[in-house]
PDB file of N, CA, C and O in Angstrom, chain B, residues numbered from 101:
ATOM      1  N   UNK B 101     393.580 116.264 203.042  1.00  0.00           N
ATOM      2  CA  UNK B 101     394.417 115.409 203.845  1.00  0.00           C
ATOM      3  C   UNK B 101     395.877 115.440 203.147  1.00  0.00           C
ATOM      4  O   UNK B 101     396.047 115.515 201.930  1.00  0.00           O
ATOM      5  N   UNK B 102     396.815 115.377 204.036  1.00  0.00           N
ATOM      6  CA  UNK B 102     398.271 115.356 203.588  1.00  0.00           C
ATOM      7  C   UNK B 102     398.828 114.007 203.790  1.00  0.00           C
ATOM      8  O   UNK B 102     398.504 113.352 204.781  1.00  0.00           O
ATOM      9  N   UNK B 103     399.645 113.559 202.911  1.00  0.00           N
ATOM     10  CA  UNK B 103     400.427 112.339 203.014  1.00  0.00           C
ATOM     11  C   UNK B 103     401.916 112.738 203.053  1.00  0.00           C
ATOM     12  O   UNK B 103     402.445 113.393 202.156  1.00  0.00           O
ATOM     13  N   UNK B 104     402.536 112.312 204.123  1.00  0.00           N
ATOM     14  CA  UNK B 104     403.956 112.616 204.263  1.00  0.00           C
ATOM     15  C   UNK B 104     404.737 111.355 204.574  1.00  0.00           C
ATOM     16  O   UNK B 104     404.211 110.442 205.211  1.00  0.00           O
ATOM     17  N   UNK B 105     405.958 111.292 204.145  1.00  0.00           N
ATOM     18  CA  UNK B 105     406.842 110.092 204.401  1.00  0.00           C
ATOM     19  C   UNK B 105     407.689 110.402 205.631  1.00  0.00           C
ATOM     20  O   UNK B 105     408.181 111.512 205.835  1.00  0.00           O
ATOM     21  N   UNK B 106     407.828 109.333 206.452  1.00  0.00           N
ATOM     22  CA  UNK B 106     408.642 109.436 207.674  1.00  0.00           C
ATOM     23  C   UNK B 106     410.157 109.131 207.277  1.00  0.00           C
ATOM     24  O   UNK B 106     410.449 108.159 206.580  1.00  0.00           O
ATOM     25  N   UNK B 107     411.007 109.943 207.725  1.00  0.00           N
ATOM     26  CA  UNK B 107     412.403 109.683 207.370  1.00  0.00           C
ATOM     27  C   UNK B 107     413.087 108.673 208.289  1.00  0.00           C
ATOM     28  O   UNK B 107     412.482 108.208 209.254  1.00  0.00           O
ATOM     29  N   UNK B 108     414.362 108.326 207.995  1.00  0.00           N
ATOM     30  CA  UNK B 108     415.040 107.278 208.738  1.00  0.00           C
ATOM     31  C   UNK B 108     415.124 107.550 210.279  1.00  0.00           C
ATOM     32  O   UNK B 108     415.226 106.633 211.093  1.00  0.00           O
ATOM     33  N   UNK B 109     415.074 108.846 210.614  1.00  0.00           N
ATOM     34  CA  UNK B 109     415.163 109.200 212.042  1.00  0.00           C
ATOM     35  C   UNK B 109     413.768 109.204 212.736  1.00  0.00           C
ATOM     36  O   UNK B 109     413.659 109.505 213.925  1.00  0.00           O
ATOM     37  N   UNK B 110     412.703 108.861 211.959  1.00  0.00           N
ATOM     38  CA  UNK B 110     411.378 108.851 212.501  1.00  0.00           C
ATOM     39  C   UNK B 110     410.705 110.213 212.504  1.00  0.00           C
ATOM     40  O   UNK B 110     409.721 110.426 213.213  1.00  0.00           O
ATOM     41  N   UNK B 111     411.235 111.131 211.711  1.00  0.00           N
ATOM     42  CA  UNK B 111     410.692 112.443 211.664  1.00  0.00           C
ATOM     43  C   UNK B 111     409.714 112.608 210.498  1.00  0.00           C
ATOM     44  O   UNK B 111     409.778 111.883 209.505  1.00  0.00           O
ATOM     45  N   UNK B 112     408.822 113.563 210.640  1.00  0.00           N
ATOM     46  CA  UNK B 112     407.936 113.955 209.572  1.00  0.00           C
ATOM     47  C   UNK B 112     407.851 115.443 209.608  1.00  0.00           C
ATOM     48  O   UNK B 112     407.844 116.050 210.678  1.00  0.00           O
ATOM     49  N   UNK B 113     407.783 116.074 208.377  1.00  0.00           N
ATOM     50  CA  UNK B 113     407.697 117.547 208.287  1.00  0.00           C
ATOM     51  C   UNK B 113     406.227 117.859 208.172  1.00  0.00           C
ATOM     52  O   UNK B 113     405.549 117.319 207.298  1.00  0.00           O
ATOM     53  N   UNK B 114     405.704 118.744 209.059  1.00  0.00           N
ATOM     54  CA  UNK B 114     404.331 119.171 208.956  1.00  0.00           C
ATOM     55  C   UNK B 114     404.179 120.318 207.972  1.00  0.00           C
ATOM     56  O   UNK B 114     405.028 121.209 207.948  1.00  0.00           O
ATOM     57  N   UNK B 115     403.164 120.330 207.185  1.00  0.00           N
ATOM     58  CA  UNK B 115     402.968 121.387 206.196  1.00  0.00           C
ATOM     59  C   UNK B 115     402.753 122.771 206.848  1.00  0.00           C
ATOM     60  O   UNK B 115     402.005 122.919 207.814  1.00  0.00           O
ATOM     61  N   UNK B 116     403.439 123.766 206.279  1.00  0.00           N
ATOM     62  CA  UNK B 116     403.398 125.069 206.886  1.00  0.00           C
ATOM     63  C   UNK B 116     401.961 125.615 206.913  1.00  0.00           C
ATOM     64  O   UNK B 116     401.631 126.420 207.784  1.00  0.00           O
ATOM     65  N   UNK B 117     401.107 125.192 205.977  1.00  0.00           N
ATOM     66  CA  UNK B 117     399.664 125.652 206.012  1.00  0.00           C
ATOM     67  C   UNK B 117     398.993 125.181 207.261  1.00  0.00           C
ATOM     68  O   UNK B 117     398.192 125.925 207.827  1.00  0.00           O
ATOM     69  N   UNK B 118     399.280 123.942 207.746  1.00  0.00           N
ATOM     70  CA  UNK B 118     398.696 123.469 208.973  1.00  0.00           C
ATOM     71  C   UNK B 118     399.244 124.208 210.210  1.00  0.00           C
ATOM     72  O   UNK B 118     398.502 124.573 211.122  1.00  0.00           O
ATOM     73  N   UNK B 119     400.523 124.404 210.204  1.00  0.00           N
ATOM     74  CA  UNK B 119     401.153 125.153 211.283  1.00  0.00           C
ATOM     75  C   UNK B 119     400.548 126.537 211.394  1.00  0.00           C
ATOM     76  O   UNK B 119     400.213 126.984 212.491  1.00  0.00           O
ATOM     77  N   UNK B 120     400.411 127.189 210.316  1.00  0.00           N
ATOM     78  CA  UNK B 120     399.822 128.587 210.292  1.00  0.00           C
ATOM     79  C   UNK B 120     398.364 128.510 210.791  1.00  0.00           C
ATOM     80  O   UNK B 120     397.942 129.322 211.615  1.00  0.00           O
ATOM     81  N   UNK B 121     397.618 127.546 210.293  1.00  0.00           N
ATOM     82  CA  UNK B 121     396.195 127.415 210.618  1.00  0.00           C
ATOM     83  C   UNK B 121     396.041 127.228 212.118  1.00  0.00           C
ATOM     84  O   UNK B 121     395.082 127.766 212.672  1.00  0.00           O
ATOM     85  N   UNK B 122     396.894 126.522 212.805  1.00  0.00           N
ATOM     86  CA  UNK B 122     396.758 126.241 214.195  1.00  0.00           C
ATOM     87  C   UNK B 122     397.707 127.136 215.097  1.00  0.00           C
ATOM     88  O   UNK B 122     397.863 126.885 216.292  1.00  0.00           O
ATOM     89  N   UNK B 123     398.305 128.148 214.484  1.00  0.00           N
ATOM     90  CA  UNK B 123     399.101 129.104 215.217  1.00  0.00           C
ATOM     91  C   UNK B 123     400.372 128.541 215.864  1.00  0.00           C
ATOM     92  O   UNK B 123     400.828 129.013 216.905  1.00  0.00           O
ATOM     93  N   UNK B 124     400.933 127.500 215.199  1.00  0.00           N
ATOM     94  CA  UNK B 124     402.142 126.934 215.688  1.00  0.00           C
ATOM     95  C   UNK B 124     403.323 127.542 214.953  1.00  0.00           C
ATOM     96  O   UNK B 124     403.380 127.542 213.724  1.00  0.00           O
ATOM     97  N   UNK B 125     404.300 128.081 215.762  1.00  0.00           N
ATOM     98  CA  UNK B 125     405.426 128.747 215.176  1.00  0.00           C
ATOM     99  C   UNK B 125     406.696 127.973 215.446  1.00  0.00           C
ATOM    100  O   UNK B 125     406.699 127.021 216.226  1.00  0.00           O
ATOM    101  N   UNK B 126     407.826 128.401 214.772  1.00  0.00           N
ATOM    102  CA  UNK B 126     409.104 127.750 214.997  1.00  0.00           C
ATOM    103  C   UNK B 126     409.439 127.871 216.474  1.00  0.00           C
ATOM    104  O   UNK B 126     409.239 128.932 217.064  1.00  0.00           O
ATOM    105  N   UNK B 127     409.934 126.826 217.070  1.00  0.00           N
ATOM    106  CA  UNK B 127     410.351 126.735 218.480  1.00  0.00           C
ATOM    107  C   UNK B 127     409.194 126.565 219.464  1.00  0.00           C
ATOM    108  O   UNK B 127     409.432 126.446 220.666  1.00  0.00           O
ATOM    109  N   UNK B 128     407.926 126.552 218.979  1.00  0.00           N
ATOM    110  CA  UNK B 128     406.819 126.204 219.836  1.00  0.00           C
ATOM    111  C   UNK B 128     406.867 124.782 220.248  1.00  0.00           C
ATOM    112  O   UNK B 128     407.493 123.967 219.571  1.00  0.00           O
ATOM    113  N   UNK B 129     406.218 124.439 221.354  1.00  0.00           N
ATOM    114  CA  UNK B 129     406.063 123.102 221.773  1.00  0.00           C
ATOM    115  C   UNK B 129     404.767 122.577 221.319  1.00  0.00           C
ATOM    116  O   UNK B 129     403.792 123.315 221.180  1.00  0.00           O
ATOM    117  N   UNK B 130     404.739 121.245 221.071  1.00  0.00           N
ATOM    118  CA  UNK B 130     403.458 120.600 220.632  1.00  0.00           C
ATOM    119  C   UNK B 130     403.269 119.377 221.600  1.00  0.00           C
ATOM    120  O   UNK B 130     404.224 118.801 222.120  1.00  0.00           O
ATOM    121  N   UNK B 131     401.988 119.038 221.794  1.00  0.00           N
ATOM    122  CA  UNK B 131     401.611 117.871 222.508  1.00  0.00           C
ATOM    123  C   UNK B 131     401.372 116.752 221.530  1.00  0.00           C
ATOM    124  O   UNK B 131     400.625 116.924 220.567  1.00  0.00           O
ATOM    125  N   UNK B 132     402.005 115.576 221.757  1.00  0.00           N
ATOM    126  CA  UNK B 132     401.774 114.432 220.880  1.00  0.00           C
ATOM    127  C   UNK B 132     401.187 113.380 221.795  1.00  0.00           C
ATOM    128  O   UNK B 132     401.773 113.011 222.812  1.00  0.00           O
ATOM    129  N   UNK B 133     399.977 112.891 221.395  1.00  0.00           N
ATOM    130  CA  UNK B 133     399.385 111.826 222.106  1.00  0.00           C
ATOM    131  C   UNK B 133     398.778 110.805 221.098  1.00  0.00           C
ATOM    132  O   UNK B 133     398.944 110.952 219.887  1.00  0.00           O
ATOM    133  N   UNK B 134     398.095 109.801 221.605  1.00  0.00           N
ATOM    134  CA  UNK B 134     397.536 108.843 220.686  1.00  0.00           C
ATOM    135  C   UNK B 134     396.278 108.174 221.326  1.00  0.00           C
ATOM    136  O   UNK B 134     396.070 108.225 222.538  1.00  0.00           O
ATOM    137  N   UNK B 135     395.485 107.570 220.479  1.00  0.00           N
ATOM    138  CA  UNK B 135     394.417 106.753 220.943  1.00  0.00           C
ATOM    139  C   UNK B 135     394.649 105.416 220.246  1.00  0.00           C
ATOM    140  O   UNK B 135     395.738 105.133 219.746  1.00  0.00           O
ATOM    141  N   UNK B 136     393.604 104.613 220.228  1.00  0.00           N
ATOM    142  CA  UNK B 136     393.765 103.247 219.611  1.00  0.00           C
ATOM    143  C   UNK B 136     394.094 103.283 218.134  1.00  0.00           C
ATOM    144  O   UNK B 136     394.754 102.374 217.629  1.00  0.00           O
ATOM    145  N   UNK B 137     393.649 104.313 217.427  1.00  0.00           N
ATOM    146  CA  UNK B 137     393.856 104.315 215.954  1.00  0.00           C
ATOM    147  C   UNK B 137     394.618 105.554 215.394  1.00  0.00           C
ATOM    148  O   UNK B 137     394.934 105.586 214.205  1.00  0.00           O
ATOM    149  N   UNK B 138     394.901 106.536 216.214  1.00  0.00           N
ATOM    150  CA  UNK B 138     395.445 107.790 215.649  1.00  0.00           C
ATOM    151  C   UNK B 138     396.523 108.333 216.553  1.00  0.00           C
ATOM    152  O   UNK B 138     396.533 108.109 217.763  1.00  0.00           O
ATOM    153  N   UNK B 139     397.435 109.058 215.923  1.00  0.00           N
ATOM    154  CA  UNK B 139     398.456 109.927 216.564  1.00  0.00           C
ATOM    155  C   UNK B 139     397.864 111.273 216.520  1.00  0.00           C
ATOM    156  O   UNK B 139     397.401 111.705 215.465  1.00  0.00           O
ATOM    157  N   UNK B 140     397.854 112.003 217.677  1.00  0.00           N
ATOM    158  CA  UNK B 140     397.209 113.312 217.747  1.00  0.00           C
ATOM    159  C   UNK B 140     398.343 114.358 218.080  1.00  0.00           C
ATOM    160  O   UNK B 140     399.139 114.190 219.005  1.00  0.00           O
ATOM    161  N   UNK B 141     398.343 115.372 217.302  1.00  0.00           N
ATOM    162  CA  UNK B 141     399.320 116.486 217.487  1.00  0.00           C
ATOM    163  C   UNK B 141     398.544 117.772 217.681  1.00  0.00           C
ATOM    164  O   UNK B 141     397.675 118.102 216.873  1.00  0.00           O
ATOM    165  N   UNK B 142     398.842 118.491 218.724  1.00  0.00           N
ATOM    166  CA  UNK B 142     398.145 119.781 219.007  1.00  0.00           C
ATOM    167  C   UNK B 142     399.118 120.748 219.638  1.00  0.00           C
ATOM    168  O   UNK B 142     400.102 120.337 220.254  1.00  0.00           O
ATOM    169  N   UNK B 143     398.840 122.063 219.484  1.00  0.00           N
ATOM    170  CA  UNK B 143     399.727 123.111 220.065  1.00  0.00           C
ATOM    171  C   UNK B 143     399.664 122.924 221.590  1.00  0.00           C
ATOM    172  O   UNK B 143     398.611 122.715 222.193  1.00  0.00           O
ATOM    173  N   UNK B 144     400.845 123.015 222.150  1.00  0.00           N
ATOM    174  CA  UNK B 144     401.006 122.968 223.647  1.00  0.00           C
ATOM    175  C   UNK B 144     400.554 124.279 224.217  1.00  0.00           C
ATOM    176  O   UNK B 144     401.003 125.358 223.829  1.00  0.00           O
ATOM    177  N   UNK B 145     399.637 124.144 225.163  1.00  0.00           N
ATOM    178  CA  UNK B 145     399.178 125.299 225.934  1.00  0.00           C
ATOM    179  C   UNK B 145     399.338 125.015 227.426  1.00  0.00           C
ATOM    180  O   UNK B 145     398.560 124.244 227.987  1.00  0.00           O
ATOM    181  N   UNK B 146     400.302 125.606 228.061  1.00  0.00           N
ATOM    182  CA  UNK B 146     400.596 125.281 229.452  1.00  0.00           C
ATOM    183  C   UNK B 146     399.407 125.619 230.363  1.00  0.00           C
ATOM    184  O   UNK B 146     398.668 126.577 230.138  1.00  0.00           O
ATOM    185  N   UNK B 147     399.260 124.772 231.416  1.00  0.00           N
ATOM    186  CA  UNK B 147     398.259 125.003 232.411  1.00  0.00           C
ATOM    187  C   UNK B 147     399.014 125.080 233.765  1.00  0.00           C
ATOM    188  O   UNK B 147     399.987 124.357 233.980  1.00  0.00           O
ATOM    189  N   UNK B 148     398.568 125.931 234.632  1.00  0.00           N
ATOM    190  CA  UNK B 148     399.230 126.051 235.925  1.00  0.00           C
ATOM    191  C   UNK B 148     398.223 125.981 237.062  1.00  0.00           C
ATOM    192  O   UNK B 148     397.031 126.204 236.851  1.00  0.00           O
ATOM    193  N   UNK B 149     398.696 125.670 238.276  1.00  0.00           N
ATOM    194  CA  UNK B 149     397.833 125.658 239.436  1.00  0.00           C
ATOM    195  C   UNK B 149     398.045 127.027 240.166  1.00  0.00           C
ATOM    196  O   UNK B 149     399.151 127.443 240.511  1.00  0.00           O
ATOM    197  N   UNK B 150     396.890 127.662 240.356  1.00  0.00           N
ATOM    198  CA  UNK B 150     396.935 128.996 241.058  1.00  0.00           C
ATOM    199  C   UNK B 150     397.280 128.806 242.506  1.00  0.00           C
ATOM    200  O   UNK B 150     396.706 127.947 243.175  1.00  0.00           O
ATOM    201  N   UNK B 151     398.194 129.581 242.996  1.00  0.00           N
ATOM    202  CA  UNK B 151     398.591 129.550 244.363  1.00  0.00           C
ATOM    203  C   UNK B 151     397.556 130.049 245.347  1.00  0.00           C
ATOM    204  O   UNK B 151     397.638 129.770 246.543  1.00  0.00           O
ATOM    205  N   UNK B 152     396.555 130.806 244.827  1.00  0.00           N
ATOM    206  CA  UNK B 152     395.497 131.354 245.692  1.00  0.00           C
ATOM    207  C   UNK B 152     394.268 130.491 245.658  1.00  0.00           C
ATOM    208  O   UNK B 152     393.742 130.155 246.718  1.00  0.00           O
ATOM    209  N   UNK B 153     393.791 130.122 244.521  1.00  0.00           N
ATOM    210  CA  UNK B 153     392.555 129.347 244.333  1.00  0.00           C
ATOM    211  C   UNK B 153     392.751 127.847 244.323  1.00  0.00           C
ATOM    212  O   UNK B 153     391.848 127.080 244.658  1.00  0.00           O
ATOM    213  N   UNK B 154     393.939 127.444 243.937  1.00  0.00           N
ATOM    214  CA  UNK B 154     394.192 125.969 243.747  1.00  0.00           C
ATOM    215  C   UNK B 154     393.632 125.442 242.464  1.00  0.00           C
ATOM    216  O   UNK B 154     393.751 124.244 242.206  1.00  0.00           O
ATOM    217  N   UNK B 155     393.021 126.271 241.636  1.00  0.00           N
ATOM    218  CA  UNK B 155     392.444 125.768 240.392  1.00  0.00           C
ATOM    219  C   UNK B 155     393.477 125.726 239.277  1.00  0.00           C
ATOM    220  O   UNK B 155     394.433 126.501 239.262  1.00  0.00           O
ATOM    221  N   UNK B 156     393.267 124.820 238.362  1.00  0.00           N
ATOM    222  CA  UNK B 156     394.153 124.737 237.174  1.00  0.00           C
ATOM    223  C   UNK B 156     393.645 125.723 236.105  1.00  0.00           C
ATOM    224  O   UNK B 156     392.451 125.766 235.809  1.00  0.00           O
ATOM    225  N   UNK B 157     394.564 126.509 235.536  1.00  0.00           N
ATOM    226  CA  UNK B 157     394.144 127.523 234.568  1.00  0.00           C
ATOM    227  C   UNK B 157     395.312 127.832 233.615  1.00  0.00           C
ATOM    228  O   UNK B 157     396.464 127.475 233.861  1.00  0.00           O
ATOM    229  N   UNK B 158     394.956 128.512 232.521  1.00  0.00           N
ATOM    230  CA  UNK B 158     395.963 128.922 231.587  1.00  0.00           C
ATOM    231  C   UNK B 158     396.224 130.419 231.658  1.00  0.00           C
ATOM    232  O   UNK B 158     397.217 130.912 231.124  1.00  0.00           O
ATOM    233  N   UNK B 159     395.276 131.174 232.358  1.00  0.00           N
ATOM    234  CA  UNK B 159     395.369 132.600 232.399  1.00  0.00           C
ATOM    235  C   UNK B 159     395.734 133.135 233.763  1.00  0.00           C
ATOM    236  O   UNK B 159     395.059 132.833 234.747  1.00  0.00           O
ATOM    237  N   UNK B 160     396.786 133.923 233.842  1.00  0.00           N
ATOM    238  CA  UNK B 160     397.221 134.478 235.040  1.00  0.00           C
ATOM    239  C   UNK B 160     398.582 135.107 234.927  1.00  0.00           C
ATOM    240  O   UNK B 160     399.078 135.325 233.821  1.00  0.00           O
ATOM    241  N   UNK B 161     399.200 135.406 236.062  1.00  0.00           N
ATOM    242  CA  UNK B 161     400.438 136.039 236.069  1.00  0.00           C
ATOM    243  C   UNK B 161     401.381 135.351 237.058  1.00  0.00           C
ATOM    244  O   UNK B 161     400.951 134.794 238.068  1.00  0.00           O
ATOM    245  N   UNK B 162     402.682 135.405 236.738  1.00  0.00           N
ATOM    246  CA  UNK B 162     403.695 134.948 237.685  1.00  0.00           C
ATOM    247  C   UNK B 162     404.099 136.119 238.566  1.00  0.00           C
ATOM    248  O   UNK B 162     404.423 137.194 238.062  1.00  0.00           O
ATOM    249  N   UNK B 163     404.083 135.925 239.839  1.00  0.00           N
ATOM    250  CA  UNK B 163     404.500 136.884 240.819  1.00  0.00           C
ATOM    251  C   UNK B 163     405.612 136.225 241.636  1.00  0.00           C
ATOM    252  O   UNK B 163     405.311 135.400 242.499  1.00  0.00           O
ATOM    253  N   UNK B 164     406.856 136.549 241.403  1.00  0.00           N
ATOM    254  CA  UNK B 164     407.948 135.843 241.974  1.00  0.00           C
ATOM    255  C   UNK B 164     407.915 134.406 241.544  1.00  0.00           C
ATOM    256  O   UNK B 164     407.926 134.126 240.345  1.00  0.00           O
ATOM    257  N   UNK B 165     407.873 133.451 242.510  1.00  0.00           N
ATOM    258  CA  UNK B 165     407.797 132.051 242.170  1.00  0.00           C
ATOM    259  C   UNK B 165     406.426 131.464 242.113  1.00  0.00           C
ATOM    260  O   UNK B 165     406.253 130.272 241.859  1.00  0.00           O
ATOM    261  N   UNK B 166     405.406 132.336 242.358  1.00  0.00           N
ATOM    262  CA  UNK B 166     404.013 131.868 242.475  1.00  0.00           C
ATOM    263  C   UNK B 166     403.252 132.262 241.228  1.00  0.00           C
ATOM    264  O   UNK B 166     403.418 133.372 240.722  1.00  0.00           O
ATOM    265  N   UNK B 167     402.397 131.340 240.713  1.00  0.00           N
ATOM    266  CA  UNK B 167     401.498 131.576 239.637  1.00  0.00           C
ATOM    267  C   UNK B 167     400.156 131.996 240.244  1.00  0.00           C
ATOM    268  O   UNK B 167     399.592 131.254 241.048  1.00  0.00           O
ATOM    269  N   UNK B 168     399.643 133.153 239.880  1.00  0.00           N
ATOM    270  CA  UNK B 168     398.347 133.601 240.399  1.00  0.00           C
ATOM    271  C   UNK B 168     397.394 133.811 239.188  1.00  0.00           C
ATOM    272  O   UNK B 168     397.645 134.606 238.282  1.00  0.00           O
ATOM    273  N   UNK B 169     396.277 133.032 239.247  1.00  0.00           N
ATOM    274  CA  UNK B 169     395.292 133.151 238.128  1.00  0.00           C
ATOM    275  C   UNK B 169     394.587 134.492 238.173  1.00  0.00           C
ATOM    276  O   UNK B 169     394.650 135.204 239.176  1.00  0.00           O
ATOM    277  N   UNK B 170     393.913 134.836 237.081  1.00  0.00           N
ATOM    278  CA  UNK B 170     393.137 136.015 237.007  1.00  0.00           C
ATOM    279  C   UNK B 170     392.090 136.100 238.116  1.00  0.00           C
ATOM    280  O   UNK B 170     391.837 137.164 238.681  1.00  0.00           O
ATOM    281  N   UNK B 171     391.483 134.931 238.414  1.00  0.00           N
ATOM    282  CA  UNK B 171     390.464 134.847 239.486  1.00  0.00           C
ATOM    283  C   UNK B 171     391.214 135.024 240.886  1.00  0.00           C
ATOM    284  O   UNK B 171     390.657 135.651 241.786  1.00  0.00           O
ATOM    285  N   UNK B 172     392.415 134.494 241.052  1.00  0.00           N
ATOM    286  CA  UNK B 172     393.146 134.675 242.247  1.00  0.00           C
ATOM    287  C   UNK B 172     393.556 136.152 242.466  1.00  0.00           C
ATOM    288  O   UNK B 172     393.514 136.674 243.580  1.00  0.00           O
ATOM    289  N   UNK B 173     393.937 136.772 241.393  1.00  0.00           N
ATOM    290  CA  UNK B 173     394.260 138.230 241.460  1.00  0.00           C
ATOM    291  C   UNK B 173     393.056 139.020 241.913  1.00  0.00           C
ATOM    292  O   UNK B 173     393.201 139.954 242.702  1.00  0.00           O
ATOM    293  N   UNK B 174     391.883 138.682 241.445  1.00  0.00           N
ATOM    294  CA  UNK B 174     390.661 139.398 241.859  1.00  0.00           C
ATOM    295  C   UNK B 174     390.404 139.165 243.345  1.00  0.00           C
ATOM    296  O   UNK B 174     390.028 140.092 244.063  1.00  0.00           O
ATOM    297  N   UNK B 175     390.614 137.889 243.827  1.00  0.00           N
ATOM    298  CA  UNK B 175     390.451 137.641 245.282  1.00  0.00           C
ATOM    299  C   UNK B 175     391.419 138.432 246.124  1.00  0.00           C
ATOM    300  O   UNK B 175     391.045 138.977 247.162  1.00  0.00           O
ATOM    301  N   UNK B 176     392.667 138.502 245.684  1.00  0.00           N
ATOM    302  CA  UNK B 176     393.690 139.301 246.434  1.00  0.00           C
ATOM    303  C   UNK B 176     393.296 140.774 246.419  1.00  0.00           C
ATOM    304  O   UNK B 176     393.461 141.456 247.430  1.00  0.00           O
ATOM    305  N   UNK B 177     392.779 141.285 245.302  1.00  0.00           N
ATOM    306  CA  UNK B 177     392.414 142.662 245.262  1.00  0.00           C
ATOM    307  C   UNK B 177     391.209 142.942 246.180  1.00  0.00           C
ATOM    308  O   UNK B 177     391.144 144.032 246.749  1.00  0.00           O
ATOM    309  N   UNK B 178     390.293 142.053 246.344  1.00  0.00           N
ATOM    310  CA  UNK B 178     389.151 142.260 247.245  1.00  0.00           C
ATOM    311  C   UNK B 178     389.654 142.283 248.676  1.00  0.00           C
ATOM    312  O   UNK B 178     389.235 143.124 249.471  1.00  0.00           O
ATOM    313  N   UNK B 179     390.559 141.356 249.013  1.00  0.00           N
ATOM    314  CA  UNK B 179     391.085 141.318 250.384  1.00  0.00           C
ATOM    315  C   UNK B 179     391.837 142.619 250.728  1.00  0.00           C
ATOM    316  O   UNK B 179     391.710 143.161 251.826  1.00  0.00           O
ATOM    317  N   UNK B 180     392.648 143.113 249.719  1.00  0.00           N
ATOM    318  CA  UNK B 180     393.389 144.368 249.989  1.00  0.00           C
ATOM    319  C   UNK B 180     392.374 145.512 250.175  1.00  0.00           C
ATOM    320  O   UNK B 180     392.552 146.338 251.070  1.00  0.00           O
ATOM    321  N   UNK B 181     391.310 145.577 249.344  1.00  0.00           N
ATOM    322  CA  UNK B 181     390.321 146.630 249.476  1.00  0.00           C
ATOM    323  C   UNK B 181     389.588 146.571 250.803  1.00  0.00           C
ATOM    324  O   UNK B 181     389.273 147.612 251.380  1.00  0.00           O
ATOM    325  N   UNK B 182     389.310 145.368 251.301  1.00  0.00           N
ATOM    326  CA  UNK B 182     388.650 145.241 252.619  1.00  0.00           C
ATOM    327  C   UNK B 182     389.607 145.723 253.696  1.00  0.00           C
ATOM    328  O   UNK B 182     389.209 146.465 254.594  1.00  0.00           O
ATOM    329  N   UNK B 183     390.865 145.308 253.614  1.00  0.00           N
ATOM    330  CA  UNK B 183     391.885 145.732 254.568  1.00  0.00           C
ATOM    331  C   UNK B 183     392.060 147.252 254.607  1.00  0.00           C
ATOM    332  O   UNK B 183     392.170 147.838 255.684  1.00  0.00           O
ATOM    333  N   UNK B 184     392.088 147.896 253.418  1.00  0.00           N
ATOM    334  CA  UNK B 184     392.154 149.336 253.351  1.00  0.00           C
ATOM    335  C   UNK B 184     390.958 149.997 253.955  1.00  0.00           C
ATOM    336  O   UNK B 184     391.115 151.008 254.640  1.00  0.00           O
ATOM    337  N   UNK B 185     389.728 149.471 253.737  1.00  0.00           N
ATOM    338  CA  UNK B 185     388.519 150.080 254.350  1.00  0.00           C
ATOM    339  C   UNK B 185     388.556 149.975 255.888  1.00  0.00           C
ATOM    340  O   UNK B 185     388.096 150.879 256.585  1.00  0.00           O
ATOM    341  N   UNK B 186     389.106 148.871 256.403  1.00  0.00           N
ATOM    342  CA  UNK B 186     389.167 148.709 257.841  1.00  0.00           C
ATOM    343  C   UNK B 186     390.157 149.708 258.424  1.00  0.00           C
ATOM    344  O   UNK B 186     389.934 150.280 259.490  1.00  0.00           O
ATOM    345  N   UNK B 187     391.249 149.903 257.705  1.00  0.00           N
ATOM    346  CA  UNK B 187     392.298 150.897 258.197  1.00  0.00           C
ATOM    347  C   UNK B 187     391.763 152.289 258.210  1.00  0.00           C
ATOM    348  O   UNK B 187     392.126 153.083 259.077  1.00  0.00           O
ATOM    349  N   UNK B 188     390.868 152.627 257.229  1.00  0.00           N
ATOM    350  CA  UNK B 188     390.311 154.002 257.183  1.00  0.00           C
ATOM    351  C   UNK B 188     389.381 154.257 258.410  1.00  0.00           C
ATOM    352  O   UNK B 188     389.305 155.384 258.901  1.00  0.00           O
ATOM    353  N   UNK B 189     388.713 153.257 258.872  1.00  0.00           N
ATOM    354  CA  UNK B 189     387.802 153.399 260.027  1.00  0.00           C
ATOM    355  C   UNK B 189     388.588 153.634 261.330  1.00  0.00           C
ATOM    356  O   UNK B 189     388.056 154.244 262.257  1.00  0.00           O
ATOM    357  N   UNK B 190     389.805 153.177 261.416  1.00  0.00           N
ATOM    358  CA  UNK B 190     390.555 153.305 262.663  1.00  0.00           C
ATOM    359  C   UNK B 190     391.076 154.657 262.882  1.00  0.00           C
ATOM    360  O   UNK B 190     391.729 154.910 263.894  1.00  0.00           O
TER     361      UNK B 190
END
């Protein structure tokens, strides 16, 4: 356990060993929350809503202004393949 003093501005310096252990780098964002007895600090991991599936996820790609999850990309790929197969029959 680490004991740190809070400065006049309300800041505390987190030990570099902890930052390294949790993969937090300079300029990364962190989430700060609390419960009845504790202040909780964790690495910020953004979550987005997929424009195709509507599901909240962390994995995917931005295409223009839309976030498409990996699952959404698979759905789009299936639709494109079906469309291509229909065109081949004509």
